[in-house]
C-alpha positions in Angstrom: 0.1 0.1 0.0 1.4 3.4 -0.9 2.4 5.8 1.9 0.4 8.6 0.4 -2.9 6.7 0.7 -2.2 6.0 4.4 -1.2 9.6 5.1 -4.2 11.1 3.3 -6.5 8.8 5.3 -5.5 10.7 8.4 -7.3 13.6 7.0 -10.4 11.6 5.8 -13.6 13.4 5.7 -16.7 12.7 3.5 -19.7 14.6 2.5 -23.2 14.0 1.3 -24.0 12.8 -2.1 -24.2 15.8 -4.4 -27.2 16.7 -6.6 -25.2 15.4 -9.5 -24.4 12.1 -7.6 -28.0 11.5 -6.5 -29.1 12.0 -10.1 -26.6 9.2 -11.3 -28.9 6.7 -9.5 -30.9 5.7 -12.6 -31.4 2.7 -14.8 -28.2 2.1 -16.8 -30.3 1.2 -19.9 -33.6 3.2 -19.3 -35.6 1.1 -21.8 -34.2 -2.3 -20.8 -36.5 -5.0 -19.7 -34.9 -7.7 -17.5 -34.9 -11.1 -19.3 -35.4 -13.0 -16.0 -38.3 -11.1 -14.4 -39.9 -9.3 -17.4 -39.7 -6.1 -15.4 -37.8 -2.8 -15.6 -35.4 -1.5 -13.0 -36.8 1.3 -10.7 -33.9 3.2 -9.1 -33.5 6.6 -7.8 -31.9 8.6 -4.9 -33.2 11.7 -3.1 -32.2 14.1 -0.3 -34.9 14.0 2.4 -34.0 17.4 3.8 -33.7 16.1 7.5 -30.1 15.0 7.4 -30.8 11.8 5.5 -30.7 10.6 2.0 -32.6 7.6 0.6 -31.5 5.1 -2.3 -34.5 3.4 -3.7 -34.2 0.3 -5.9 -36.4 -2.7 -6.8 -33.1 -4.5 -7.4 -34.0 -5.4 -11.0 -30.8 -5.3 -13.3 -30.9 -2.4 -15.7 -28.4 -4.0 -18.2 -27.8 -7.2 -19.9 -27.5 -10.4 -17.8 -27.5 -14.1 -18.3 -30.6 -16.1 -17.7 -30.9 -17.5 -14.3 -31.0 -20.3 -13.1 -27.9 -20.9 -15.2 -26.4 -24.2 -16.2 -23.1 -22.7 -17.4 -22.2 -21.1 -14.0 -24.2 -23.7 -12.0 -26.1 -20.9 -10.2 -29.5 -22.4 -9.2 -31.2 -19.2 -8.1 -33.9 -17.1 -9.8 -33.6 -13.4 -10.1 -36.5 -11.6 -8.3 -37.7 -8.1 -7.5 -36.7 -7.0 -4.0 -37.7 -3.6 -3.0 -35.1 -1.6 -0.9 -35.2 2.0 0.5 -31.7 2.4 2.1 -31.5 5.4 4.3 -28.0 7.0 4.8 -26.7 10.1 6.5 -26.5 13.1 4.3 -23.2 13.9 5.9 -21.5 10.5 6.6 -20.6 10.1 10.4 -17.0 9.1 10.2 -15.7 6.5 12.7 -12.3 6.9 14.5 -9.6 6.3 11.9 -8.2 3.4 13.9 -11.6 1.7 14.4 -13.4 1.0 11.2 -16.0 -1.8 11.1 -13.7 -4.6 9.9 -16.4 -7.2 10.0 -18.4 -6.3 7.0 -22.1 -7.3 7.4 -23.4 -10.3 5.6 -25.0 -9.5 2.2 -25.6 -5.9 1.0 -22.8 -3.5 1.7 -24.0 -0.9 -0.9 -26.2 -0.1 -3.9 -24.8 0.6 -7.4 -26.1 3.5 -9.6 -27.5 0.8 -11.8 -29.9 -0.2 -9.1 -28.2 -3.6 -8.4 -26.8 -4.7 -5.1 -23.2 -4.6 -4.0 -22.1 -7.5 -1.9 -18.7 -8.1 -0.2 -15.7 -10.0 -1.5 -16.9 -13.5 -0.4 -19.9 -15.6 -1.3 -21.8 -17.0 1.6 -19.9 -20.3 1.5 -17.6 -22.2 3.9 -13.8 -21.8 3.7 -14.3 -18.1 2.6 -13.2 -18.6 -1.0 -12.8 -15.7 -3.3 -16.0 -15.3 -5.4 -13.9 -15.8 -8.5 -12.9 -19.2 -7.3 -16.6 -20.0 -6.4 -18.6 -19.4 -9.5 -18.3 -18.0 -13.1 -20.1 -14.6 -13.1 -22.2 -13.4 -15.9 -21.4 -10.9 -18.7 -21.7 -8.0 -16.2 -19.9 -9.7 -13.2 -23.1 -10.4 -11.4 -25.3 -13.3 -10.2 -28.4 -13.7 -8.1 -28.4 -14.7 -4.3 -30.3 -17.6 -2.8 -33.8 -17.1 -1.4 -35.5 -15.3 0.2 -34.1 -12.1 -1.5 -32.9 -13.6 -4.8 -31.3 -10.3 -5.6 -29.0 -9.9 -8.6 -25.7 -8.4 -7.2 -22.1 -7.7 -7.8 -19.1 -8.8 -5.7 -16.6 -6.9 -7.9 -16.3 -4.2 -10.4 -18.9 -4.5 -13.2 -18.3 -2.9 -16.6 -21.9 -2.6 -17.2 -22.7 0.1 -14.4 -21.0 2.8 -16.5 -19.0 3.3 -19.6 -15.4 4.5 -18.4 -13.4 6.7 -20.8 -9.7 5.9 -20.8 -7.7 8.6 -19.1 -10.6 10.1 -17.4 -11.6 10.0 -13.7 -14.4 7.6 -12.7 -17.8 9.0 -11.9 -19.8 7.7 -8.9 -20.4 3.9 -9.1 -22.6 3.4 -6.0 -22.8 4.3 -2.4 -22.0 2.2 0.8 -24.4 1.4 3.6 -22.4 4.0 5.7 -23.2 6.8 3.2 -19.8 7.1 1.8 -19.7 7.2 -2.1 -18.2 4.4 -4.1 -16.3 5.4 -7.3 -15.1 3.4 -10.2 -11.4 2.5 -10.5 -10.0 5.4 -12.3 -8.6 8.1 -10.1 -8.6 12.0 -10.7 -5.6 11.6 -12.9 -7.2 8.9 -15.1 -5.0 6.1 -13.9 -6.7 2.8 -12.9 -6.3 2.0 -9.2 -5.6 -1.4 -7.7 -5.9 -2.5 -4.0 -2.3 -1.4 -3.5 -3.3 2.2 -4.1 -6.0 2.2 -1.5 -6.1 2.1 2.3 -7.3 -0.7 4.5 -11.0 -0.2 3.7 -10.5 0.2 -0.1 -10.8 4.0 -0.2 -8.6 7.1 -0.6 -9.0 10.8 -0.2 -9.2 12.9 -3.3 -7.6 16.3 -4.0 -10.5 18.2 -2.3 -10.1 16.1 0.9 -13.1 14.0 0.4 -13.0 10.2 1.3 -14.4 7.8 -1.2 -14.3 4.0 -1.7 -13.2 2.6 -5.1 -14.1 -0.5 -7.0 -11.1 -2.4 -8.3 -10.6 -5.7 -10.4 -8.4 -7.2 -7.8 -9.4 -8.4 -4.3 -11.0 -7.1 -2.1 -12.8 -5.7 -5.2 -14.7 -3.1 -3.2 -14.8 -1.8 0.4 -13.2 -4.3 2.8 -14.3 -2.4 6.0 -16.6 0.6 6.9 -15.1 4.0 7.8 -18.6 5.5 8.4 -21.5 4.8 10.9 -24.6 3.0 9.8 -27.9 4.6 10.5 -30.3 2.7 12.9 -33.1 3.2 10.4 -31.2 1.9 7.4 -34.3 0.2 6.3 -34.9 -3.1 4.4 -31.4 -2.9 3.0 -30.2 -4.9 6.0 -31.9 -7.4 8.2 -30.9 -7.5 12.0 -29.5 -11.1 11.5 -27.2 -9.9 8.7 -25.0 -7.7 11.1 -22.8 -10.6 11.9 -19.0 -11.4 11.6 -18.3 -13.7 8.8 -15.6 -14.0 6.0 -12.6 -13.6 6.0 -12.6 -14.1 9.7 -15.2 -16.8 10.4 -17.3 -19.3 8.3 -19.1 -21.4 10.8 -22.6 -20.0 9.9 -22.0 -21.1 6.4 -21.4 -24.7 7.2 -25.0 -25.4 7.3 -28.0 -24.5 5.1 -29.7 -22.0 5.6 -26.9 -20.2 7.6 -27.6 -19.8 11.2 -26.2 -17.2 13.6 -25.8 -16.9 17.4 -26.2 -13.8 19.4 -22.5 -13.4 20.1 -21.8 -13.2 16.3 -24.0 -10.0 16.0 -21.8 -7.0 15.6 -24.3 -4.1 15.2 -27.3 -3.2 17.2 -29.8 -0.6 16.2 -30.9 2.2 18.5 -34.6 1.5 18.9 -35.4 4.8 20.7 -33.6 7.1 18.3 -33.7 5.5 15.0 -31.7 8.4 13.3 -28.8 7.4 15.6 -25.8 5.3 14.5 -26.1 1.7 15.1 -23.7 0.6 17.9 -21.2 -1.6 16.2 -18.3 -3.5 17.7 -16.1 -6.0 15.9 -15.9 -9.4 17.7 -13.0 -10.8 15.6 -10.8 -11.5 18.7 -13.6 -13.6 20.3 -14.2 -15.6 17.2 -10.5 -16.1 16.7 -10.4 -17.7 20.2 -12.8 -20.4 19.1 -12.3 -21.3 15.6 -9.5 -21.8 12.9 -10.9 -21.2 9.4 -7.8 -23.1 8.0 -6.8 -20.4 5.5 -4.8 -17.3 5.2 -4.5 -14.5 2.6 -1.1 -13.4 1.2 -0.1 -11.0 -1.6 1.3 -12.7 -4.7 2.6 -11.1 -7.8 0.1 -11.6 -10.6 -0.3 -10.4 -14.1 -3.8 -9.1 -14.3 -6.0 -7.7 -17.0 -7.4 -4.5 -15.6 -11.0 -3.1 -16.3 -11.3 -2.2 -20.0 -12.2 1.4 -21.0 -13.4 3.3 -24.0 -10.8 5.6 -25.7 -11.9 9.2 -26.0 -14.2 9.7 -29.0 -14.6 5.9 -29.9 -18.1 4.4 -30.0 -17.9 1.4 -27.5 -21.7 0.9 -27.0 -23.0 0.4 -23.5 -20.3 -2.0 -22.3 -16.8 -3.0 -23.3 -17.4 -6.6 -22.5 -19.2 -9.2 -24.7 -19.7 -12.9 -24.4 -16.7 -13.2 -26.9 -14.5 -11.0 -24.8 -13.5 -7.3 -24.7 -14.5 -5.3 -27.8 -11.8 -4.3 -30.3 -12.9 -0.6 -29.8 -12.0 -0.8 -26.2 -8.6 -0.7 -24.4 -7.4 -3.0 -21.6 -4.2 -2.5 -19.7 -2.2 -5.5 -18.4 -0.3 -4.9 -15.2 1.5 -6.9 -12.6 -0.1 -6.3 -9.3 0.0 -7.6 -5.7 -2.9 -10.0 -5.7 -4.6 -11.0 -2.5 -4.7 -14.8 -2.6 -6.1 -17.4 -0.3 -3.8 -20.3 0.9 -4.7 -23.4 2.9 -2.4 -23.4 5.9 -1.1 -26.4 8.0 -3.0 -29.0 6.0 -6.3 -27.8 7.5 -9.5 -29.3 6.0 -12.1 -27.0 4.5 -14.2 -27.4 7.6 -11.5 -25.8 9.7 -9.7 -27.4 12.8 -11.8 -28.7 15.6 -10.2 -30.2 18.6 -12.1 -32.2 21.2 -15.4 -30.6 20.3 -14.0 -27.2 21.1 -13.6 -24.9 18.1 -10.3 -22.9 18.1 -8.8 -20.4 15.8 -5.6 -18.6 14.8 -6.7 -16.5 11.8 -4.1 -14.5 9.9 -5.9 -11.3 9.9 -3.9 -9.8 7.0 -6.6 -7.4 6.2 -6.1 -5.7 9.5 -2.6 -4.7 8.7 -2.8 -3.8 5.0 
């Protein structure tokens, strides 16, 4: 990680979504009818004038997708409409710099401007595998979740949310559940960012002093912890039982279907008397580490990687640089050697983890805490 990103994070502030950013929450292809549901996307954002903003979506994709269930990827889930009104602070309430929420909540961590859901790095599967090792994603890097929500979602950068122009700064790509904006992978100088350019949580401060998360094509792909507070009235975007500590620290809930969680795995509690107050969140990583060894660690390895494609200025690249046959000839794709966060099995541990005498024990290499 570069020193400047760490230094600038000391000055991190964020601000409300601007009028222009709010207006960006609109169907990517306004006339597109989703092939899975036969419905059109409904997404918009508004400022409520009371210190809050709302992102509304019916979670229907507003761009091309595969048909689901899908035999090619093996995904057995349908895509369904799922109404969400996510309430965020107009001015993000920043947590102490040394105390982000490192246990990302299960499921939704943000909403893209296209109206589709943003999930974290990991699918809800045991051994906390990289989503790219779990299942082939569709033409827009998405797939549907299991019931009951069946939401089409992204775990990583999708080229279908916006059409990036080579050499130009990314526009807003989405917003996280803590109200901090998520931008695409191109910085203000038009250079494509990778995880090594960002801080622990996957963000950086721009030239105006504003903190933003950035999507990337290398892990963790999006935000890996939360720098802001979550409103207690966040709405249907999150269920109470989704505020639990899971991957990359803990996979016990995923070892059975449906996943089940105990009270001591909950990391955030809503304020029921003042619903506009922040949720009370406290990571419980150390307690989980004292009980369970997930059996894997994450290390950086040099890897030659194809970065996200972009459209050269003045070229006609359509609505996405990606097709079923590959990247369009009209688009440009940089290849770069990056430090790629890779999962390794340690000490010969099985995928179920190490269990001794009925007592679950852990030594998790929490690399992400020290990035």
